[in-house]
C-alpha positions in Angstrom: -29.1 22.2 -10.9 -31.2 19.1 -11.7 -29.8 15.9 -13.1 -31.9 13.1 -14.3 -30.6 9.5 -14.8 -32.7 6.6 -15.9 -31.5 3.1 -14.9 -34.2 0.6 -16.2 -37.3 1.4 -14.2 -35.7 3.6 -11.5 -35.4 7.3 -12.1 -33.2 9.5 -9.9 -34.2 13.1 -10.3 -32.3 15.2 -7.7 -28.8 14.0 -7.3 -26.7 15.9 -4.8 -23.4 17.1 -6.0 -20.7 17.4 -3.4 -17.6 19.6 -3.7 -14.7 18.6 -1.5 -12.5 21.5 -0.5 -8.9 20.7 0.4 -7.9 22.4 3.7 -4.4 20.9 3.7 -2.0 22.9 1.5 0.0 20.9 -0.9 3.7 21.8 -1.2 6.3 20.7 -3.7 8.3 17.7 -2.4 10.9 15.2 -3.7 10.4 11.5 -3.1 13.0 10.0 -0.8 13.2 6.8 -2.9 13.0 7.8 -6.6 13.8 11.6 -6.3 10.7 12.4 -8.4 9.0 15.7 -7.6 5.3 15.5 -6.4 2.8 17.7 -4.6 2.7 16.5 -1.0 1.3 17.5 2.4 2.6 17.5 5.9 5.4 15.0 6.4 4.8 13.1 3.3 8.2 11.6 2.1 7.2 9.4 -0.8 5.4 9.9 -4.1 3.3 6.7 -3.6 3.0 3.4 -1.9 5.4 1.5 -4.2 8.2 3.9 -3.3 7.3 3.6 0.4 7.4 -0.2 0.2 10.8 -0.2 -1.6 12.3 2.1 1.0 10.9 0.0 3.9 12.2 -3.2 2.3 15.7 -1.7 2.0 15.7 -0.5 5.6 14.6 -3.9 7.0 16.0 -6.3 4.4 18.5 -8.0 6.7 15.9 -8.6 9.4 13.4 -10.0 6.9 16.0 -12.3 5.4 17.0 -13.6 8.8 13.4 -14.3 9.7 12.8 -16.0 6.4 15.9 -18.2 6.9 14.7 -19.2 10.3 11.3 -20.1 8.9 12.9 -22.2 6.2 15.0 -23.9 8.8 12.0 -24.7 11.1 10.0 -26.1 8.1 12.9 -28.3 7.1 13.4 -29.6 10.6 9.7 -30.4 10.9 9.7 -32.1 7.5 12.9 -34.1 8.2 11.6 -35.0 11.7 8.4 -36.5 10.3 10.2 -38.3 7.6 12.5 -40.1 10.0 9.6 -41.3 12.2 7.6 -42.7 9.3 8.1 -46.4 8.7 
């Protein structure tokens, strides 16, 4: 099979066509977050990255909130500490 494409002055005459064969078998699965059915492989639990992120946020929400509160507290102390020293 020969394909010819012309882009301005350059001509590509023999473009290789690759066919990717899937060796991993897809099986019907149900997303752990949204309960949507999808074709998955291996230990796949989520239909996509958004669902995976939502699940991860729900699992670690308390820890993240605590870390964020600590960060706010440190910034406030730094800001207040500088403000008191300034003339």
